[in-house]
C-alpha positions in Angstrom: -45.0 73.5 8.8 -45.1 71.1 11.6 -41.6 70.0 12.6 -41.4 66.5 13.4 -39.2 65.2 16.3 -37.3 62.0 16.5 -37.9 60.1 19.8 -34.3 59.4 20.5 -33.0 62.8 19.2 -33.3 66.4 20.5 -32.3 69.8 19.2 -29.6 71.6 21.0 -27.7 74.8 20.6 -23.9 74.4 21.2 -21.2 77.0 21.3 -18.7 76.5 18.5 -16.1 78.2 20.8 -16.4 76.6 24.2 -18.9 73.7 23.6 -21.5 75.2 26.1 -25.0 73.6 25.2 -28.5 74.7 25.7 -31.9 74.1 24.5 -32.6 77.6 23.0 -30.7 79.9 20.8 -29.5 83.1 22.0 -27.1 85.7 20.6 -24.6 85.5 23.3 -23.0 82.3 24.8 -23.6 82.1 28.5 -20.6 80.1 29.0 -17.9 82.1 27.2 -19.5 85.2 26.2 -18.9 84.9 22.4 -21.5 86.5 20.0 -23.3 84.4 17.4 -21.4 81.2 18.2 -24.4 78.9 19.1 -25.0 76.5 16.3 -28.1 74.0 16.1 -27.4 70.3 16.1 -29.0 67.1 17.1 -27.9 64.9 20.2 -29.3 61.8 21.9 -31.9 62.3 24.4 -30.5 59.6 26.7 -27.2 60.5 28.2 -24.3 58.3 27.4 -23.4 56.8 30.9 -19.8 56.2 31.5 -18.7 58.1 28.4 -15.4 58.8 30.2 -13.8 56.2 32.3 -12.6 58.7 34.8 -16.0 59.4 36.1 -17.2 57.6 39.2 -19.9 55.1 38.5 -19.1 54.7 34.9 -20.4 51.6 33.2 -17.5 49.5 31.9 -17.7 48.8 28.3 -17.3 45.4 26.7 -13.7 44.9 25.5 -13.1 44.5 21.8 -10.6 42.2 20.2 -8.2 44.0 18.2 -6.4 42.1 15.3 -3.1 42.5 13.6 -2.7 44.9 10.7 -0.5 42.3 8.9 -3.4 39.7 9.0 -5.9 42.0 7.2 -6.1 41.0 3.6 -5.7 44.2 1.3 -8.0 43.9 -1.5 -7.5 45.7 -4.7 -10.1 48.6 -5.0 -12.4 48.2 -8.0 -13.1 51.3 -10.0 -15.6 52.3 -12.5 -14.6 54.4 -15.4 -17.0 57.5 -15.7 -16.5 57.9 -19.4 -14.1 61.0 -19.2 -10.6 60.1 -18.9 -9.5 63.5 -17.4 -12.2 63.0 -14.9 -10.9 59.4 -14.2 -7.4 60.9 -13.7 -8.4 63.3 -11.1 -10.5 60.7 -9.2 -7.3 58.4 -9.2 -8.4 55.9 -11.9 -12.2 55.8 -11.7 -15.1 55.8 -9.2 -15.0 53.7 -6.1 -18.2 52.1 -4.8 -19.4 53.7 -1.4 -17.4 56.8 -1.8 -18.6 60.4 -1.4 -17.2 62.9 -3.8 -17.6 66.8 -3.1 -17.2 69.0 -6.1 -17.1 72.9 -5.5 -16.6 75.7 -8.0 -17.8 79.1 -8.8 -21.4 79.7 -10.2 -21.7 78.8 -13.8 -18.1 77.0 -14.0 -19.7 73.9 -15.3 -20.2 71.6 -12.2 -23.8 70.4 -13.3 -22.6 70.1 -16.9 -19.8 67.8 -15.9 -22.0 65.6 -13.6 -24.8 65.4 -16.2 -22.3 64.2 -18.8 -20.8 61.7 -16.2 -24.1 60.2 -15.1 -25.3 60.1 -18.7 -22.3 58.0 -19.7 -22.9 55.8 -16.5 -26.5 55.2 -17.2 -25.8 53.1 -20.2 -24.7 50.2 -18.0 -25.4 51.3 -14.6 -28.4 52.7 -12.4 -28.2 56.4 -11.5 -30.4 58.9 -9.7 -30.1 62.7 -10.2 -31.4 64.9 -7.4 -31.8 68.5 -8.3 -32.5 71.0 -5.7 -31.4 74.2 -7.5 -33.1 73.6 -11.0 -36.5 72.1 -12.1 -36.5 69.0 -13.9 -37.4 70.8 -17.1 -34.2 73.0 -16.9 -32.1 69.8 -16.4 -33.8 68.2 -19.5 -33.2 71.2 -21.6 -29.5 71.2 -20.8 -29.2 67.4 -21.6 -31.0 68.1 -25.0 -28.4 71.0 -25.7 -25.5 68.7 -24.8 -26.9 66.0 -27.0 -26.7 63.5 -24.2 -28.4 60.2 -24.0 -30.4 60.3 -20.8 -33.2 57.9 -21.2 -32.0 55.8 -18.4 -31.3 58.6 -15.9 -33.9 58.9 -13.1 -34.3 62.4 -12.0 -36.2 63.8 -9.0 -36.7 67.5 -7.9 -36.4 67.3 -4.0 -34.8 69.2 -1.2 -36.0 67.3 1.9 -33.3 64.9 3.0 -35.7 62.3 4.4 -37.6 62.0 1.2 -34.3 61.7 -0.8 -33.0 58.8 1.4 -36.3 57.0 1.2 -36.3 57.4 -2.7 -32.7 56.3 -2.9 -33.4 53.3 -0.5 -36.4 52.2 -2.6 -34.7 52.4 -6.1 -31.2 51.2 -5.1 -29.1 53.4 -7.4 -25.4 52.6 -7.8 -24.7 56.4 -8.2 -26.5 59.3 -6.6 -25.9 62.9 -7.5 -27.3 65.7 -5.1 -27.0 69.1 -6.7 -26.5 70.9 -4.3 -25.9 70.1 -0.6 -26.7 73.8 0.4 -30.4 73.3 -0.8 -31.0 70.2 1.2 -32.7 70.4 4.7 -33.8 68.0 7.3 -37.1 68.1 9.0 -35.4 67.4 12.3 -33.6 70.8 12.3 -35.3 74.2 12.5 -32.5 76.2 10.7 -32.9 77.3 7.2 -31.4 75.3 4.2 -27.8 76.1 3.8 -27.0 76.8 7.4 -24.1 75.2 9.1 -26.2 72.8 11.0 -28.3 71.7 8.1 -25.2 71.2 5.8 -23.5 69.2 8.3 -26.3 66.9 9.3 -27.4 66.5 5.7 -24.0 65.6 4.5 -23.5 63.2 7.3 -26.6 61.3 6.6 -25.8 61.1 2.8 -22.1 59.9 3.5 -23.6 57.2 6.0 -26.1 56.2 3.2 -23.1 55.8 0.8 -21.2 53.6 3.1 -24.0 51.4 4.2 -25.3 50.8 0.6 -22.0 51.0 -1.4 -23.6 53.8 -3.4 -21.3 56.4 -5.0 -22.6 59.8 -4.0 -21.7 63.1 -5.6 -22.3 66.2 -3.8 -22.2 69.7 -5.3 -21.1 72.5 -3.0 -21.2 76.2 -3.1 -18.1 78.3 -2.7 -17.6 81.6 -0.8 -16.1 84.9 -2.2 -12.8 83.6 -1.2 -13.1 80.6 -3.4 -13.3 78.1 -0.4 -16.1 75.7 0.1 -19.1 77.2 1.8 -20.5 75.6 5.0 -18.6 74.0 8.0 -15.1 72.9 7.4 -16.0 69.4 8.8 -17.9 69.0 5.4 -14.6 68.4 3.7 -13.4 65.9 6.5 -16.6 63.9 6.0 -16.2 63.0 2.3 -13.6 60.8 0.7 -12.6 63.1 -2.2 -12.8 67.0 -2.5 -12.6 68.5 -6.1 -12.4 72.1 -7.1 -13.6 73.2 -10.6 -11.5 76.2 -11.6 -11.5 78.6 -14.6 -12.1 82.0 -15.9 -15.3 82.9 -17.3 -13.6 84.8 -20.1 -11.8 81.6 -21.1 -13.2 78.4 -22.5 -10.9 76.2 -20.6 -11.5 74.6 -17.2 -9.3 73.0 -14.6 -10.6 70.4 -12.1 -8.2 69.8 -9.3 -8.2 67.0 -6.4 -7.2 68.6 -3.0 -8.2 65.5 -1.1 -8.5 61.9 -2.3 -8.6 58.8 -0.1 -8.4 56.7 -3.2 -5.7 58.3 -5.2 -3.2 61.2 -5.4 -3.9 64.8 -4.3 -3.3 67.9 -6.5 -4.2 65.8 -9.6 -5.1 67.8 -12.5 -7.9 67.5 -15.3 -8.2 70.0 -18.2 -11.4 70.4 -20.1 -12.6 72.8 -22.8 -16.0 74.3 -22.7 -17.9 73.9 -26.0 -21.5 74.3 -27.1 -21.9 70.4 -26.6 -20.6 70.4 -23.2 -16.9 69.8 -21.7 -14.4 68.1 -24.0 -11.2 66.5 -22.6 -8.0 68.3 -23.3 -5.4 65.3 -23.8 -2.4 67.6 -24.4 -2.7 70.6 -21.9 0.9 71.8 -22.6 -0.2 72.8 -26.0 -2.8 75.1 -24.6 -0.4 76.9 -22.0 2.3 77.3 -24.8 0.2 79.4 -27.1 3.0 81.9 -27.6 3.4 84.5 -30.4 5.7 84.0 -33.5 8.2 86.6 -32.3 10.7 86.3 -29.5 9.8 88.7 -26.6 11.8 89.7 -23.6 10.6 88.5 -20.2 9.2 85.2 -21.6 10.4 81.8 -20.8 9.0 78.2 -20.7 9.2 76.1 -17.5 8.2 72.4 -16.8 5.9 72.4 -13.7 4.3 69.3 -12.3 0.6 68.9 -11.4 -0.1 65.7 -9.7 1.3 62.9 -11.9 1.8 64.9 -15.2 4.4 67.4 -16.1 3.2 70.6 -17.9 5.0 73.0 -20.1 3.8 76.5 -19.0 5.0 79.9 -20.1 6.2 82.5 -17.5 6.0 86.2 -18.3 7.8 88.9 -16.5 7.9 92.7 -16.8 10.5 95.0 -15.2 10.0 98.7 -15.4 11.4 101.7 -13.5 9.4 102.6 -10.5 8.2 106.2 -9.8 6.9 105.1 -6.2 8.8 105.4 -3.0 8.3 101.7 -2.6 8.5 99.7 -5.9 5.6 97.3 -6.8 5.9 93.5 -6.6 3.0 91.8 -8.2 2.6 88.1 -8.7 -0.2 86.3 -10.6 -0.1 82.6 -10.3 2.6 82.4 -7.5 3.1 83.6 -3.8 4.2 87.0 -3.4 6.5 86.2 -0.7 8.3 83.7 -3.0 8.7 86.3 -5.6 10.2 88.7 -3.1 12.7 86.0 -2.0 13.7 85.3 -5.6 14.2 89.1 -6.3 16.5 89.2 -3.4 18.6 86.2 -4.4 18.7 87.7 -8.0 20.0 91.0 -6.4 22.6 89.4 -4.1 24.0 86.4 -6.1 22.9 87.3 -9.6 24.2 90.9 -9.8 21.0 92.2 -11.2 20.1 95.7 -9.5 16.4 95.8 -9.5 15.6 97.4 -6.2 14.1 100.5 -7.7 12.2 98.5 -10.4 8.5 97.4 -10.5 8.3 93.6 -11.1 5.2 92.0 -12.4 5.2 88.2 -12.9 2.4 86.1 -14.5 1.8 82.4 -15.2 0.1 82.1 -18.7 -3.3 80.1 -18.7 -4.5 80.9 -15.2 -2.4 78.0 -13.6 -0.8 78.5 -10.1 2.6 77.6 -9.3 2.6 75.5 -6.0 6.1 74.0 -6.4 9.7 75.3 -6.2 10.8 74.0 -9.5 9.7 77.3 -11.3 12.2 79.4 -9.3 14.9 79.5 -11.9 12.4 80.2 -14.8 10.9 83.0 -12.9 14.3 84.6 -12.1 15.4 84.2 -15.7 12.3 85.8 -17.0 12.9 88.8 -14.7 16.4 89.2 -16.0 15.4 89.0 -19.7 12.9 91.7 -19.2 15.3 94.0 -17.1 17.9 93.6 -19.9 15.5 93.7 -22.7 17.0 90.5 -24.1 14.8 87.8 -25.5 15.3 84.1 -24.4 15.1 81.8 -27.5 11.8 80.0 -28.0 13.4 76.5 -28.0 14.8 76.7 -24.5 13.0 75.2 -21.4 13.9 76.0 -17.8 13.3 74.4 -14.4 15.1 74.3 -11.1 14.9 75.4 -7.4 16.9 78.4 -6.3 18.4 78.5 -2.9 19.2 81.5 -0.8 22.9 81.2 -1.6 22.3 81.4 -5.2 22.8 77.7 -5.8 20.4 75.7 -8.3 18.9 72.8 -6.4 17.5 69.6 -8.0 13.8 69.0 -8.2 11.7 65.7 -8.2 11.0 63.9 -11.5 13.7 65.7 -13.3 13.7 62.9 -16.0 9.9 63.1 -16.6 10.2 67.0 -17.3 13.0 66.4 -19.6 11.0 63.9 -21.7 8.0 66.3 -21.8 10.2 69.0 -23.2 11.8 66.8 -25.8 8.4 65.4 -26.8 7.2 69.0 -27.6 10.1 69.8 -29.8 12.4 72.0 -27.4 16.0 72.0 -28.5 17.7 73.1 -25.2 17.0 72.6 -21.6 18.5 74.4 -18.6 18.3 72.2 -15.6 20.0 71.5 -12.3 23.2 69.6 -12.5 22.1 66.8 -10.2 18.9 66.3 -12.2 20.9 65.5 -15.5 21.2 61.7 -15.5 22.7 59.3 -18.2 19.4 59.3 -20.1 19.4 60.3 -23.7 16.7 62.6 -25.0 16.9 62.8 -28.8 17.0 66.3 -30.1 17.3 67.9 -26.7 20.5 69.5 -25.5 20.8 69.5 -21.7 22.8 72.3 -20.1 23.5 71.5 -16.4 23.9 74.5 -14.1 24.9 74.7 -10.4 24.3 78.5 -9.7 22.3 81.3 -10.7 25.3 83.0 -12.1 25.9 80.0 -14.3 22.4 80.0 -15.5 22.4 83.8 -16.5 25.6 83.2 -18.4 24.4 80.2 -20.3 21.5 82.2 -21.7 
């Protein structure tokens, strides 16, 4: 294959540690001595004279005219609904023209299915182009027929060369462009293989630049590593406007899509889907899924109200406390930080009077969710006490609150919203921080305000 060279670009190998650049690759950087740190990239052939004003003989640049920020007219962002309300919620209300959206997730989690359903709904009134680099056109067509989607207006192309993808998109002027996936796309200007750091960075930069120049909404599908992070350079996440992660257990039919970065909306927003034979279906009431409890009351189980993005969720917390036969008792947390659990157990021992130093403690959040806020401290502590004393907490109780190191129960954000969510699902009693109990009336819900951990234990 003949590698074409741009007249104003050249290939250089730059060290990712010290910045040393040379024209050929080598295993060790001559500048700092680091191994395997030289990364291929493109740079201008003509040196930028006067790049730093401190150099002698620098060419003075033409001065720009800044303007007052108050004089800039703030226009309302126009959004396009994508046909799935849960997806719109994660995106901040819909798709924004000229934005670049990066979607990552484990293989087989449903990324391609979600995008195919999205562009099928958009193609009824907008022009879309689907670029497939991992699958053939026939495979995508078979999936569309299996999902019973109307894709007559969807334009599809099986291509992995960046220059041809951009030329095709420029000729057909789509409003929405899907590239599945960015790791399969390569540029002829680089010698490295598709999926390498240089190829991913250069191809993503060109696609994002195309989105901004033509006001085309671009979807990029990204691979993930063994640790669950997006594969490729970290700069990939900085280039795009929105970063979404598709999460879920292969043994469960439920999928969760979460926004970790969004320049046009709130981060940590959550959308819940159920995988069916005809594709992903929206789950309008996620709390009902995470509250699939048994009929009998069991020790170590308590319902808490956590908040994901702009929505409150009712989630069951389970704890198991058992006598340890090891020199160092085990502390296992699934769905929350282990350090947070260790701190709560220390507070529980010191200020709650519960001796669990010689006990194994296991804590789990039902449904595969992850507790990323402090509002679940009180619920976790009470679940541990319930299991240790082998006394069940009534099923019509809901708990939330933050625990301080002195055993005090501290208020959390959006307390009224959490109480409304509990009342809506038929809970009769709520254990909440005293400062979160306002004058609002919640029919059918008795609110028990607590100020300390001992008060909470005594109330239950």
